[in-house]
C-alpha positions in Angstrom: 90.6 49.5 -170.9 91.2 47.5 -167.9 93.3 44.1 -168.5 91.3 40.8 -167.5 94.9 39.3 -166.7 98.2 40.5 -165.5 101.4 39.0 -165.8 105.2 39.8 -165.6 107.8 39.8 -168.6 110.9 39.1 -167.5 114.0 40.8 -168.7 116.6 38.6 -170.7 120.2 39.8 -169.4 122.9 39.2 -172.2 125.3 36.3 -171.3 127.9 38.4 -169.7 125.4 40.2 -167.3 123.8 36.9 -166.0 125.2 36.9 -162.5 123.1 40.3 -162.1 119.9 37.8 -162.0 121.5 35.7 -159.3 122.6 38.6 -157.2 119.0 40.0 -157.4 117.2 36.8 -156.5 119.7 36.5 -153.3 118.4 39.1 -150.6 121.8 39.5 -149.4 121.8 42.6 -151.0 119.6 44.0 -148.7 122.4 44.3 -146.3 125.5 44.2 -148.6 126.4 47.8 -149.3 128.9 46.7 -152.4 126.1 44.8 -154.2 123.6 47.6 -153.8 126.2 49.9 -155.1 126.5 47.7 -158.0 123.0 47.7 -159.0 122.6 51.6 -158.5 125.7 51.9 -161.2 123.6 49.9 -163.6 121.0 53.0 -163.9 121.1 55.3 -160.9 117.6 57.2 -161.9 116.3 53.8 -162.3 117.7 52.7 -159.2 115.7 55.7 -157.6 112.4 54.8 -159.3 112.8 51.3 -158.3 113.2 52.2 -154.9 116.3 50.5 -154.4 114.7 47.1 -155.4 117.2 45.2 -158.2 114.3 42.9 -159.5 112.2 46.1 -160.4 115.4 47.7 -161.6 116.4 45.0 -164.2 112.6 44.8 -165.2 113.0 48.3 -166.4 116.5 48.8 -167.6 116.9 49.5 -171.1 118.2 47.0 -173.9 120.7 49.7 -174.9 121.9 50.1 -171.3 122.2 46.7 -170.7 124.3 46.0 -174.1 126.7 48.8 -173.0 126.9 47.3 -169.6 127.7 44.2 -171.0 130.9 45.8 -172.9 132.0 47.7 -170.0 135.0 46.0 -168.5 135.1 47.9 -165.5 131.5 47.2 -164.7 131.9 43.4 -165.5 135.3 43.2 -162.8 133.0 44.8 -160.4 130.2 42.2 -161.4 132.8 39.4 -161.0 134.0 40.6 -157.7 130.3 40.8 -156.5 129.6 37.1 -157.5 132.9 35.8 -156.1 131.9 37.6 -152.9 128.5 36.2 -152.7 129.9 32.5 -153.5 132.5 32.9 -150.8 129.6 33.9 -148.4 127.5 31.0 -149.4 130.0 28.4 -149.5 132.8 28.8 -146.8 132.4 27.5 -143.2 131.1 30.3 -141.0 130.8 30.3 -137.2 128.3 27.5 -137.0 130.4 25.2 -139.1 133.4 26.0 -137.1 131.5 25.7 -133.8 129.8 22.3 -134.8 133.3 20.8 -134.2 132.8 21.0 -130.4 129.4 20.3 -129.9 126.2 18.1 -131.2 124.3 21.0 -133.1 121.2 20.3 -135.0 121.5 19.5 -138.8 118.8 22.2 -139.4 116.3 24.5 -137.9 112.8 25.1 -139.2 111.8 28.8 -138.1 108.1 29.7 -138.5 106.5 32.9 -138.2 103.6 34.5 -139.7 105.4 37.7 -141.0 109.2 38.6 -142.2 110.7 41.8 -142.5 113.5 41.1 -145.0 113.4 44.3 -146.9 110.9 46.9 -148.0 110.9 45.2 -151.4 109.3 42.1 -150.0 106.6 43.8 -148.1 105.4 40.8 -145.9 105.8 42.4 -142.6 103.3 44.9 -140.4 105.9 45.4 -137.6 108.4 44.4 -134.7 107.5 40.8 -134.8 108.4 40.6 -138.8 111.4 42.5 -138.5 112.7 40.5 -135.6 111.9 37.5 -137.8 113.7 38.9 -140.5 116.7 40.0 -138.8 116.7 36.3 -137.1 117.2 34.7 -140.4 119.9 37.3 -141.8 121.9 36.6 -138.5 121.5 33.0 -138.9 122.6 33.2 -142.4 125.7 35.3 -141.3 126.5 32.8 -138.8 126.0 29.8 -141.1 123.0 28.4 -138.7 121.1 26.0 -141.2 117.9 27.6 -140.7 114.7 27.2 -143.0 112.2 30.0 -142.6 108.5 29.3 -143.2 105.8 31.9 -143.8 102.8 33.1 -145.7 103.0 35.1 -149.1 100.3 37.8 -148.7 99.1 39.1 -151.9 98.3 42.3 -150.6 100.9 42.5 -148.0 100.0 44.5 -145.1 98.7 47.9 -146.3 100.1 50.9 -147.7 99.1 54.2 -145.5 98.2 57.5 -146.5 96.4 60.5 -144.9 93.3 62.3 -145.7 93.3 66.2 -145.5 91.8 65.8 -142.0 94.6 63.6 -141.0 92.6 60.2 -140.9 94.8 57.2 -141.7 93.7 55.6 -145.3 94.8 52.1 -146.5 95.6 51.0 -149.7 96.3 47.5 -150.6 98.3 47.0 -153.7 98.3 43.8 -155.5 101.6 41.9 -155.1 102.7 39.9 -158.1 105.3 37.1 -157.0 106.9 37.4 -160.6 108.1 41.0 -159.7 109.4 40.4 -156.2 112.8 38.4 -155.2 110.7 35.0 -155.3 111.2 31.7 -157.3 108.6 29.2 -157.6 109.4 25.8 -155.7 108.8 23.1 -158.6 108.5 19.3 -158.5 110.8 17.0 -160.6 108.4 17.1 -163.5 108.7 21.0 -163.6 105.0 21.4 -162.2 104.5 23.8 -159.2 104.9 21.8 -156.0 101.5 22.1 -154.1 100.6 21.5 -150.4 97.3 20.5 -149.9 95.1 20.7 -146.8 91.6 19.3 -146.2 88.8 21.8 -145.5 85.5 20.6 -143.9 82.6 19.5 -146.4 85.0 18.3 -148.6 86.7 21.2 -149.8 90.5 21.5 -150.1 92.8 24.4 -149.7 96.0 24.1 -152.0 99.0 26.5 -151.9 102.0 26.8 -154.0 105.5 27.6 -152.3 107.7 30.5 -153.3 111.2 30.6 -152.0 113.0 33.9 -150.9 116.8 33.4 -150.8 118.0 35.3 -147.5 121.7 34.7 -148.0 122.5 31.0 -146.9 118.8 30.6 -145.6 115.8 29.8 -147.7 112.6 31.4 -146.6 109.5 29.2 -147.7 106.3 31.1 -148.1 103.0 29.7 -149.1 100.5 31.2 -151.4 97.0 30.0 -151.6 96.2 32.2 -154.9 96.4 29.5 -157.1 93.6 28.7 -159.9 92.6 25.1 -158.4 91.2 26.9 -155.3 87.8 28.3 -155.1 87.5 31.6 -154.5 87.4 31.6 -150.8 90.4 29.7 -150.4 92.2 31.7 -152.9 91.7 34.6 -150.2 93.3 32.5 -147.4 96.8 34.3 -148.1 95.1 37.6 -149.0 96.3 40.0 -146.4 98.5 40.0 -143.2 96.5 39.9 -140.0 93.2 40.4 -142.2 89.5 39.0 -142.4 87.6 37.4 -139.4 88.4 34.5 -137.0 87.9 31.7 -139.4 89.9 33.5 -142.0 92.8 33.8 -139.5 92.2 29.9 -138.5 92.8 28.9 -142.0 95.8 31.2 -142.2 97.4 29.7 -139.1 96.5 26.0 -140.2 98.1 26.8 -144.0 101.3 28.3 -141.8 101.8 25.6 -139.3 100.2 22.2 -140.9 101.2 23.6 -144.6 104.4 24.8 -143.6 105.6 21.4 -142.2 104.5 20.1 -145.4 106.3 22.7 -147.3 109.6 21.9 -145.5 109.1 18.1 -146.1 108.8 19.1 -149.8 111.6 21.3 -149.9 114.1 18.9 -148.4 113.0 16.2 -150.7 113.5 18.3 -153.9 116.9 20.2 -152.8 118.4 17.4 -150.3 118.6 20.0 -147.6 118.7 18.3 -144.3 115.6 17.7 -142.4 114.9 19.9 -139.5 115.8 18.5 -136.1 114.3 21.6 -134.2 111.1 23.4 -134.9 111.0 27.0 -133.7 107.4 28.7 -133.6 107.5 32.2 -133.3 104.6 33.4 -131.6 101.6 31.2 -131.4 100.4 32.0 -135.1 102.2 28.8 -136.2 101.6 26.5 -133.4 99.7 24.0 -135.6 103.1 22.9 -137.0 103.3 20.6 -133.7 99.9 18.9 -134.9 101.1 17.9 -138.2 104.4 16.5 -137.1 102.1 14.5 -134.5 100.1 13.2 -137.2 103.3 12.3 -139.2 104.6 10.4 -136.2 101.3 8.7 -135.7 100.7 7.4 -139.0 100.6 3.8 -139.2 102.2 1.3 -141.9 99.2 1.3 -144.0 99.3 5.1 -144.5 100.8 6.7 -147.7 103.2 8.9 -145.4 104.0 6.0 -142.9 105.4 7.5 -139.7 106.6 5.8 -136.6 103.0 4.6 -135.8 103.0 6.4 -132.1 99.9 6.8 -130.4 99.1 10.6 -129.6 100.7 10.8 -126.1 103.9 9.1 -127.5 103.9 11.5 -130.7 103.4 14.6 -128.5 106.3 13.7 -126.4 108.6 13.1 -129.4 107.3 16.5 -131.0 107.8 18.6 -127.8 111.4 17.3 -127.5 112.7 19.4 -130.7 110.2 22.2 -130.3 111.0 25.8 -129.2 108.4 28.3 -128.5 109.0 32.0 -128.5 106.3 34.3 -127.0 106.3 38.2 -127.9 103.2 39.3 -126.2 103.2 40.6 -122.5 99.2 40.8 -122.4 96.6 38.0 -123.1 94.7 40.4 -125.5 97.6 40.1 -127.7 97.2 35.9 -128.2 95.1 34.4 -130.8 91.9 32.7 -129.3 89.2 30.7 -131.5 86.2 29.3 -130.6 86.7 25.8 -129.7 83.7 24.3 -131.8 85.4 25.9 -135.1 88.6 24.5 -134.3 87.1 20.9 -133.8 85.4 21.5 -136.9 88.5 22.3 -139.1 90.6 19.8 -137.4 88.5 16.6 -136.9 87.5 13.8 -138.7 85.7 16.0 -141.7 88.6 18.4 -141.7 92.6 18.2 -141.6 93.6 15.7 -138.9 91.2 13.0 -139.9 92.3 9.9 -138.1 94.1 11.6 -135.2 91.7 11.7 -132.0 90.6 15.2 -131.8 90.1 15.4 -127.7 93.6 15.6 -126.7 94.2 18.1 -129.6 91.5 20.3 -128.3 93.0 20.1 -124.6 96.3 21.5 -125.8 94.9 24.7 -126.4 92.3 24.8 -123.7 92.6 27.5 -120.9 92.8 25.3 -117.8 93.7 27.8 -115.4 91.7 30.0 -113.1 89.9 32.7 -115.1 90.1 30.7 -118.5 87.6 30.2 -120.5 87.0 26.5 -121.6 85.2 27.5 -124.7 88.0 28.7 -126.6 91.2 27.4 -128.1 94.4 29.5 -127.2 97.2 29.6 -129.5 99.9 30.5 -127.0 98.7 27.8 -124.5 99.0 25.4 -127.3 102.5 26.6 -128.1 103.8 26.1 -124.7 102.4 22.7 -124.5 103.7 21.6 -127.9 107.1 23.0 -126.8 109.5 21.5 -124.2 111.6 25.0 -124.3 109.9 28.4 -124.2 111.3 31.7 -124.0 110.4 35.5 -123.8 112.6 38.1 -125.6 114.0 40.2 -122.7 114.9 39.6 -119.2 111.6 41.6 -118.0 109.5 39.7 -120.7 110.8 36.4 -119.5 109.5 37.5 -115.9 106.1 38.9 -117.0 105.4 35.8 -119.4 106.2 33.9 -116.4 103.5 35.4 -114.3 101.0 35.4 -117.2 101.2 32.0 -117.9 102.0 30.7 -114.3 98.3 29.1 -114.2 99.6 26.3 -116.4 101.9 25.2 -113.6 100.0 25.5 -110.7 101.7 25.3 -107.4 104.9 26.8 -108.5 106.0 30.1 -108.0 106.4 32.3 -111.3 110.1 32.1 -110.9 109.8 28.6 -111.8 107.7 28.6 -114.6 109.8 26.9 -117.5 109.8 30.0 -119.7 113.4 31.5 -120.0 114.3 34.6 -122.0 116.7 35.5 -124.6 116.9 39.2 -125.3 116.1 40.2 -129.1 118.9 41.7 -131.0 118.9 43.7 -134.5 120.8 42.7 -137.8 123.5 45.3 -137.8 124.5 45.2 -141.3 120.9 46.1 -142.1 120.3 49.0 -139.8 123.7 50.6 -139.6 123.9 53.6 -141.9 126.8 53.4 -144.4 128.6 56.2 -143.3 128.7 54.7 -139.7 130.2 51.5 -141.1 132.7 53.2 -143.0 134.0 55.0 -139.9 134.2 51.7 -138.1 135.9 50.2 -141.3 138.6 53.2 -141.3 139.1 52.3 -137.7 139.8 48.5 -137.5 139.5 47.4 -141.2 136.5 46.2 -143.2 136.8 42.6 -142.6 137.0 43.0 -138.7 134.1 45.8 -138.9 131.8 43.3 -140.8 132.9 40.5 -138.2 132.2 43.0 -135.4 128.5 43.7 -136.6 127.6 40.3 -137.8 128.9 38.0 -134.7 128.2 39.7 -131.4 131.2 37.9 -130.2 132.8 40.6 -128.0 131.5 42.7 -125.2 133.0 45.8 -126.0 133.9 47.7 -129.1 137.0 49.3 -127.8 138.4 50.9 -131.1 135.3 53.4 -130.3 137.4 54.9 -127.8 140.1 56.0 -130.4 137.6 58.0 -132.7 138.3 61.6 -132.3 135.4 63.6 -130.8 135.0 66.0 -134.1 134.9 62.9 -136.4 131.8 61.6 -134.2 130.2 65.1 -134.1 130.6 65.5 -137.9 129.3 62.0 -138.6 126.1 62.6 -136.2 125.3 66.2 -138.2 125.7 64.7 -141.7 123.2 61.8 -140.6 121.0 64.5 -139.3 121.2 66.4 -142.7 120.3 63.5 -144.5 117.3 62.6 -142.3 116.1 66.1 -142.8 116.3 66.1 -146.5 114.4 62.9 -146.5 111.5 64.2 -144.1 111.2 67.0 -146.5 110.6 65.1 -149.5 108.2 62.9 -147.8 106.3 65.6 -146.3 106.1 67.3 -149.5 104.7 63.8 -151.3 102.2 63.4 -148.1 100.7 66.9 -148.5 100.3 66.4 -152.5 98.5 63.2 -151.6 96.3 64.9 -149.1 95.4 67.5 -151.8 97.6 70.5 -151.3 98.6 72.4 -154.4 102.3 73.1 -155.1 102.0 76.9 -154.2 100.7 75.7 -150.6 103.9 73.8 -149.9 106.5 76.8 -149.8 106.9 75.9 -146.1 107.9 72.4 -146.6 111.5 73.4 -147.5 112.0 74.9 -144.2 110.8 71.7 -142.2 113.4 70.5 -139.5 117.0 72.2 -139.2 120.2 69.9 -139.3 121.6 71.8 -136.2 118.5 71.2 -133.9 118.2 68.1 -131.4 116.2 65.9 -133.4 113.8 63.2 -131.5 112.5 60.0 -133.1 109.6 58.0 -132.5 108.1 55.4 -135.0 106.2 52.2 -134.4 102.8 50.4 -134.3 100.1 52.3 -133.0 98.4 50.3 -130.2 97.2 52.1 -127.3 99.7 50.9 -124.9 102.7 52.3 -126.9 101.2 55.6 -126.5 101.8 57.6 -129.6 100.0 60.9 -128.2 101.9 60.8 -124.7 104.0 63.9 -125.8 100.9 65.5 -126.7 99.5 65.5 -122.9 100.5 69.1 -122.0 100.1 70.6 -125.8 101.6 74.1 -124.4 104.5 72.6 -122.9 105.4 70.6 -125.9 105.0 73.7 -128.2 107.3 75.6 -125.8 110.1 72.7 -126.0 109.8 72.6 -130.0 110.1 76.7 -130.0 112.5 77.2 -127.3 114.5 80.2 -128.4 118.2 78.6 -127.4 117.5 75.0 -127.1 114.7 74.1 -129.7 113.9 70.2 -130.2 112.3 68.8 -133.3 110.5 65.5 -133.6 109.8 63.0 -136.2 106.8 60.6 -135.8 105.6 57.7 -137.8 103.3 54.4 -137.4 100.6 52.8 -138.4 97.6 51.8 -136.9 95.8 48.6 -137.5 93.1 48.8 -140.0 90.6 47.6 -137.9 91.7 49.8 -134.8 89.6 53.1 -134.8 91.2 54.0 -131.7 94.6 53.8 -133.0 93.5 55.8 -135.9 92.2 58.7 -134.0 95.6 58.9 -132.2 97.1 59.1 -135.4 95.0 62.0 -136.2 95.5 63.7 -132.8 99.3 63.7 -133.6 98.8 64.5 -137.3 96.6 67.7 -136.5 99.1 69.0 -133.8 101.8 68.5 -136.5 99.7 70.4 -139.2 99.8 73.6 -136.9 101.6 76.4 -138.8 103.3 77.3 -135.5 105.2 74.1 -135.0 105.0 72.3 -138.2 108.7 73.0 -139.0 109.4 71.5 -135.7 107.3 68.4 -135.6 106.2 65.9 -138.5 104.1 62.9 -138.8 105.4 60.7 -142.1 102.8 58.2 -143.3 103.5 54.8 -144.5 106.3 53.9 -141.9 108.1 50.8 -143.5 111.7 49.6 -143.6 113.0 51.8 -146.2 112.0 54.9 -144.0 113.5 53.5 -140.8 116.9 52.9 -142.5 116.8 56.9 -142.8 115.1 57.4 -139.5 117.1 55.5 -137.2 120.6 57.0 -138.0 119.2 60.5 -138.4 117.9 61.1 -134.8 119.9 62.1 -131.9 117.5 60.8 -129.3 115.2 57.7 -129.7 111.8 58.0 -127.9 109.8 55.0 -126.4 107.1 55.6 -124.0 104.8 52.4 -123.4 102.9 51.3 -120.5 105.1 49.5 -118.5 105.6 46.4 -118.6 103.8 46.1 -121.9 106.8 46.4 -124.1 107.9 42.7 -124.9 111.5 44.0 -126.1 111.1 47.0 -128.3 114.0 46.7 -130.6 113.6 50.3 -132.7 115.8 51.8 -129.9 118.5 49.0 -130.6 118.6 50.2 -134.2 118.9 53.7 -133.3 121.5 52.8 -130.7 123.8 51.1 -133.2 123.9 54.5 -135.1 125.0 56.8 -132.1 121.4 57.7 -131.3 120.9 57.8 -127.4 117.6 56.3 -125.8 115.1 58.1 -123.8 112.7 55.5 -122.8 110.5 53.8 -120.0 112.5 51.2 -118.4 110.7 48.3 -120.1 111.7 45.7 -122.6 115.4 45.6 -123.6 115.8 48.9 -122.1 115.2 47.8 -118.4 118.2 45.3 -118.2 120.9 47.6 -120.5 120.1 51.0 -119.5 123.1 52.0 -117.4 123.0 55.6 -116.9 125.3 56.9 -119.5 123.6 55.4 -122.6 120.6 57.5 -122.5 117.6 58.5 -120.1 115.2 56.4 -118.1 111.5 57.9 -118.1 109.9 57.5 -114.5 107.0 55.7 -114.4 104.0 55.7 -112.1 103.6 51.8 -111.9 101.5 51.5 -109.0 98.7 53.6 -111.2 97.5 50.7 -113.1 93.7 50.5 -112.8 91.4 51.9 -115.5 90.5 54.8 -113.1 93.9 56.0 -112.7 95.1 55.7 -116.6 94.8 59.5 -117.0 96.6 60.4 -113.6 99.4 57.9 -114.9 99.8 59.4 -118.1 99.9 62.8 -116.7 102.5 62.0 -114.3 104.9 60.6 -116.9 104.4 62.9 -119.4 105.3 65.5 -117.1 108.4 63.5 -116.5 109.4 63.4 -120.0 109.0 67.0 -120.3 111.2 67.4 -117.4 113.9 65.2 -118.8 114.1 67.0 -122.0 113.8 70.2 -120.7 116.4 69.9 -117.9 118.8 67.3 -119.2 118.4 66.0 -122.6 118.4 69.6 -124.7 120.9 71.2 -122.5 123.5 68.3 -122.7 123.1 68.5 -126.5 123.6 72.4 -126.6 126.2 72.4 -124.1 129.2 73.2 -126.4 132.8 73.7 -125.5 135.4 76.2 -126.9 135.5 73.9 -130.0 131.8 74.0 -130.4 131.4 70.4 -129.5 128.9 69.1 -127.0 131.7 67.1 -125.0 129.5 65.3 -122.8 127.0 64.3 -125.4 129.6 62.7 -127.5 131.1 60.8 -124.5 127.2 59.3 -124.2 127.4 58.3 -127.9 130.8 56.9 -127.5 129.7 55.1 -124.5 126.5 53.6 -126.3 128.7 52.2 -129.1 131.3 51.0 -126.8 129.2 49.0 -124.6 125.7 48.6 -125.8 126.5 48.3 -129.6 127.8 44.4 -129.2 124.9 43.5 -126.8 122.0 44.5 -129.5 123.3 42.5 -132.4 121.0 39.8 -133.7 124.4 37.9 -134.1 124.4 37.7 -130.4 121.0 36.6 -130.1 120.9 33.9 -132.3 123.9 32.3 -130.9 122.1 32.6 -127.7 119.2 30.5 -129.5 121.9 28.2 -130.6 123.5 27.5 -127.5 120.5 27.8 -125.0 117.6 26.4 -126.8 118.6 24.7 -130.4 121.2 22.6 -129.1 119.3 21.1 -126.1 116.4 20.8 -128.4 118.3 18.8 -130.9 120.0 16.5 -128.6 116.5 15.8 -126.7 115.1 15.3 -130.3 117.6 12.7 -130.9 117.3 11.1 -127.7 113.4 10.7 -127.6 113.2 8.5 -130.5 109.8 6.3 -130.9 111.0 3.7 -128.1 111.8 6.4 -125.7 108.8 8.6 -126.7 106.5 5.8 -125.6 108.5 5.2 -122.4 108.1 8.7 -121.3 104.3 9.1 -122.4 103.6 5.9 -120.2 105.7 7.1 -117.3 103.9 10.4 -117.4 100.5 8.6 -117.7 101.7 6.4 -114.5 103.2 9.5 -112.9 99.7 11.5 -113.4 97.4 8.6 -112.4 99.4 8.3 -108.9 100.1 11.8 -108.1 97.0 12.2 -105.8 98.9 9.6 -103.5 101.8 11.5 -103.4 102.6 13.6 -100.5 104.8 14.7 -97.8 103.7 13.3 -94.4 106.4 14.4 -91.9 109.4 16.6 -91.8 112.0 16.8 -88.8 115.1 18.7 -88.2 117.9 17.6 -85.8 118.2 20.2 -83.0 121.0 23.1 -83.3 121.8 26.5 -82.9 120.5 28.7 -86.1 123.8 30.6 -86.5 125.3 31.7 -90.0 127.2 28.5 -91.6 125.2 25.8 -89.2 124.3 22.6 -91.3 121.3 20.5 -89.8 120.0 17.4 -91.1 116.7 17.1 -92.4 114.6 13.9 -92.4 111.6 13.7 -94.4 108.8 11.1 -94.8 107.1 10.8 -97.9 104.2 8.5 -99.6 104.8 7.7 -103.1 101.9 5.5 -104.0 102.9 3.0 -106.5 105.7 5.3 -107.7 109.5 4.4 -106.8 112.2 7.0 -105.4 113.6 7.2 -109.1 110.4 8.7 -110.2 110.5 11.6 -107.9 112.8 14.5 -106.7 112.4 15.3 -102.9 113.8 18.5 -102.4 114.3 21.1 -99.6 113.6 24.7 -100.7 115.4 27.3 -98.2 116.2 31.0 -97.9 115.4 34.4 -96.5 111.7 34.8 -96.0 109.7 37.8 -96.2 106.6 38.8 -93.7 104.3 36.4 -95.1 107.0 33.7 -95.1 107.5 33.3 -98.9 110.9 32.5 -99.6 112.9 34.7 -101.7 116.0 33.7 -103.9 115.7 30.1 -102.7 118.4 27.4 -102.6 117.2 24.0 -103.8 118.7 20.6 -102.5 117.7 17.1 -103.6 117.5 14.7 -100.5 118.2 11.1 -100.8 116.3 7.9 -99.8 117.7 6.5 -96.8 116.5 3.0 -97.6 115.8 0.9 -101.1 112.5 0.0 -99.5 109.6 1.7 -97.8 108.9 1.4 -94.2 106.0 -1.0 -92.9 103.5 2.1 -93.4 104.3 2.2 -97.1 106.4 5.6 -96.5 110.0 6.3 -97.7 112.5 8.3 -95.6 114.6 10.9 -97.2 117.5 12.8 -95.7 119.6 15.7 -96.4 121.7 19.0 -95.2 119.7 22.2 -94.3 122.7 24.6 -94.4 122.0 28.4 -92.9 123.8 30.3 -95.5 121.9 33.7 -94.9 121.2 35.7 -92.0 118.0 37.4 -91.0 114.6 35.4 -91.3 115.1 32.2 -92.6 112.8 29.5 -93.8 112.5 26.2 -95.6 110.0 23.9 -97.1 110.1 20.5 -98.6 108.4 19.4 -102.0 108.1 16.7 -104.3 108.6 17.0 -108.2 108.3 14.1 -110.9 111.7 13.1 -112.2 113.0 11.6 -115.2 115.9 11.6 -117.6 114.1 12.8 -120.4 112.5 16.0 -118.5 113.9 19.6 -119.3 112.5 20.9 -116.1 111.2 19.6 -112.5 108.2 21.8 -113.5 107.6 20.2 -116.8 104.4 18.3 -116.0 103.3 21.0 -113.5 103.0 18.7 -110.6 104.1 19.5 -107.2 103.3 17.9 -103.6 104.1 20.0 -100.5 103.3 19.7 -96.9 99.9 20.5 -96.3 100.7 23.5 -93.8 102.5 25.3 -96.8 99.8 28.1 -97.2 99.5 28.9 -101.0 101.2 26.0 -102.2 99.0 23.1 -103.7 99.3 20.4 -106.1 98.3 20.9 -109.7 98.0 19.4 -112.9 99.0 20.5 -116.4 96.9 18.3 -119.1 
């Protein structure tokens, strides 16, 4: 019979073993080999059955085994060592604490993301966005950055993937019991569960409990709507990651953003954790966090949670000052957009933000740029307008983002749109194979090796140069052999799920060969990542797989979104090709791609393949993880590879960028697939199989060594988080402290005055003192401008100069601010400005003059989206960001 209710009975550990419980509850074990090895020694068979999850292990180990371990002095010594090591990790100063002596760093940062990939034991992720968020938290922990993670607890996670006999993707949604996960329920002082409450239309409420995952030093708060007090619909709000319709997604994002801020406030109140000074939104899904903080600051003295009593405009300025927004999508289709009326209904007087003027709230998400839809609420647009600082996740993606969102800053060239970039990184202790780490530890010592992987503080790993060629090659073969064993086990299990009998699977024992060049391809399966580009010419691919002297083998994995039948067809096409008895020993598709699979896949591959449509890959961190294990990249120049490919750390797949229209897609795929085949056949495979007299592929080994030496330190999440601290978190914290309530009111009033007066601002006359246009010459520029009722201190009058193209567009401009010549305007109410114009470049040269708003509290002159230029400047018109 089926149980009507399910709950978990927790193991009671003997007193000497109680520290095991604490070690299991801190997810540092997921990247700390010694702790994992300790748990494995508790019960090796049970560890395998628990899939490397200490909580599940401890829930299943027998009383007799626990009693024996409680008397095992050697085990208890190891347990004491592991416990002391964790205490040292959690309490001693780290990079952030040492660095904070030199600069004013934020007391705490709240980091919001819709998904977090910490470990396969906590399946709350779907792909790269979540894995990146998990790596961000882990690296912050290693560096001592006082982060608080905020997300949702999905009771069904994403989904588990299997295949039908015909190769069609099938989804299963196992129920996750939080009591069986490495989580603790946040409780109030009276021991009742802490509750976050949101108001819904029609007098309904949405309640959520708060579960905490401890990620090293970083708490991760996960909101869970599956509580008995909720109605059936409200209980299901956090049922699945990226599931449900538009209103379901809106409720998830309201709970993540608005509820997330409330959860942070509750957590800080209960634990004494420092209140965040900086709020970081990882993609637009959590953008509503800014609205909740505006509501907090707008609350008057009569409200229960009295705030600063600011009006909406002033509260917006205070919130923007301490907000960072990271965009991860290079295409508008990847952005959440909701019906404006639905947002109005959920946030208006009958909804969550009762008492807050809904009109300016709706304007925050309005698509005011050409081609935008005024009837939708765009979460990324709101994210940008609520944040004073924003970034893309690679240099190329930063440029793509500036182009994509340029309409929000009309009149400015895309290069001046205030979106910077910080290239993603990956958490090396999570993704580096133990064998690779042990090799590094033997070379430079364990502590130095750990520091090198965590901090990202050096530009080169010079010790790699000293490792002998045979050692590198033996390591690469060992990792390849481990992958082969794992693939054979997974393929056999997959075929059994597909209905194959044991007698049919004898061929599975000969899948792949540990001495054959191994190519990996694993990621989500949207169309732009082109899972099946390798199948463009099946006969040619077959010839590469079965080459008599230089064969290749390919391991493929990936999940299509459950609602994406096009993606599922791509999976089926790949699976059907891999099912062919002629090649199934050389190419495999592994279902249910997750972190556990990835940790075997990245190290075991010789080449990591990535062939998206350029420039639609924002960053693409899977190739970074592979590179950290000595795998070479074979990739389109997109995302991070575009900036860090140097010709010796892998290969760049040529792209037909000019063929981008719908009618040219097939032609582009044909050309780029042919280029891929050519590279493998003529460069990659020959280099792998070109062995010297010692049986070593010396040129290949040199590429592996060069990759580890120069690329390894760049791709670290430690480097990435240090970049966030220096470039975004520290400036945001300073701005947060500066823009207090009085300053916020001042800034809001100033912006209102500037916007009101800007139609009267203009460049009336420009003259240059005559002279010979020779390199190095300096002319005096005189400019007369109208400022309306503004003062010179409200604006920055600039000369922009540089080399010009055929259409007189200035490339790589030099910007110089001009100075007013008088403290008062002339009789015609015009102000005169002067300054130098230096001819610092030869060839066609040009300049223009422009006026931008200027205020000490602005992070960028483009912040307001206002610009005034001479009327004759073609293509440059004044615009307004509302």
